[in-house]
N, C-alpha and C positions, 0 to 999 in steps of 0.2 A: 547406089544408095537411095536415091529418090524413088526408084521403082520399088525397092524393098519396103520403104515407108508407105508408099501408095498401096501396095499389096496388103500390108498389115492393116491399114485403115479399111480397105475393102473387106477383109476377113472379119474385122471387128464389127463393122456396121452392117454387114449382111448376115450376121449370125442369127439363128432363130430367136434368141433371147430378145432382140430388138423388135421382133414382130409380135411378141406376147402382149395381148391386151384383153380386157374383160370380155369384149364382144366376141372375139375369136374363140376364147375359152368357152364361153356360153354356147356358141354355135357348135363347137365340138361336143360339149356335154349333151345338148339337145339332140344331136344326131347319133348319140350312143358311143361316141369316141371318147370314152372315159379316160383312157391313157393320156391323150393329148390334153384334155381338160385338166386332169390332175397335174400334169407337167407344167402347164401354163399358170394355173392358179397357184401352184406351189412356188413358182418363180416370183409371181406378183405378191403373194402373201409374205414371202421372206423379205420383200422390199416394202413392207408396211402398207399394202393396199387392203383396207378393211373389208371391202366387198369380196375380194379374192379370198381373204381369210375366212369370211363367212361361208362362201360357196365351198371352199375346201373342207371346212368343218362339217358341212352337210353331207359331203361325200363320205366322210368317216362315220358320221352319225347313222347314215342309212346303209353303209357298206356298198355304195355304188362305184364299181370299178376299183375298189380297194377293199381290204379286209375291214369289216365293221370294227371300229375302235373308238369307244367312248372317251378314252383318255386323250386321243388326238383331237376328237371333236371338241372336248372341253377346252383344250389348249388353244385351238384356233378361234373358237367362239370368244374365249377370254381375250385374246389378242385384239380381235375386231371390236369387242365391247369397250375395251380400254382406249381405243382410238375414236370412240364416240359413235360407233355404228349401231344405231337403234335396234334393227332387227336382231343383231347378235346379243345385245343387252337383254332383249326379251327372251331369246332362246336360252341364254345362259341362266336367266332367272328360272325358267321352266325346268332346266336340268337340276338346279339346286332344289327347287321345290319337290321334284319327284325322285331325287336321288339317282339320277341317271348318270353313271360314270363318275360320280362323286357322292360323298355322304350327303343325305338330305339335310338342308339347313334353311329353315324359314327366315332367319335373319338375313342371310345372304340373298335369298330369293326376293325378299321384300326390298332390299337395297337396290338390286338390279331392276326389279319391276318399277320401282320409283324413278330410277334414271330413265328407263324406257318410256315411262309415262311423260316425263319432262321432255322427251324427244318425240312426243306425239304418237306413240305406239298405241293402236286401238286396243282397248280392254286392259292394258297394263295398269292403269289407275284403279280400275275396279278390283283387279286381282290383289294389288298391293293393299287396298283398303280392307278387303276381306281377310288378308293375312294378318294385318296388324291387330284386328279384333280377336284373333285366335291366340295371341301371345300373352304371356304373363308380363307383369310390369318391368321386370329386368330385361326380358327379351325385347320388349317394346322400346325401352330406352336405348338399348344397344342398336336396334334396327333403325331407329330414327337418326341416331348419331351417324351410323355407317352410311345411310342413304344421303345425308347431307354432304358427307365427305365424297361419296361417289358422284353426286351431282356436280360438285365443285371440280372434281378431277376429270370426269368422263362425259359431261354433257357437251 
């Protein structure tokens, strides 16, 4: 009975899932082993690691090692953005601004750029200021309200 328990613990703690970390996934990615990087980042992303979510999103965004899929990219950028990961907030704003994988939406783009700016993303403040100037009064009101909500929730 004790041997069985020890064997079970050995199997659990020696499984590849316990060896997954951002550094080994990045090493795999940089060496062109996209399958390993995808596998590791997916595991970490599903366990709420925002950097893994961001990296996984970029694999889908660029179609590196996976089929290019803007819907998956939006999903994972969104997950990371909501966990406060500033680069994902900036990229999600870009996707909203340009209508990549999602309907273009200046209000959403402004809100995410504003959060990214609050998290010290270079140029996000300039872009958000430019965007707000292009909006009509109704859009501007909505954008400012939404950005306050996002800052409160996702900074």
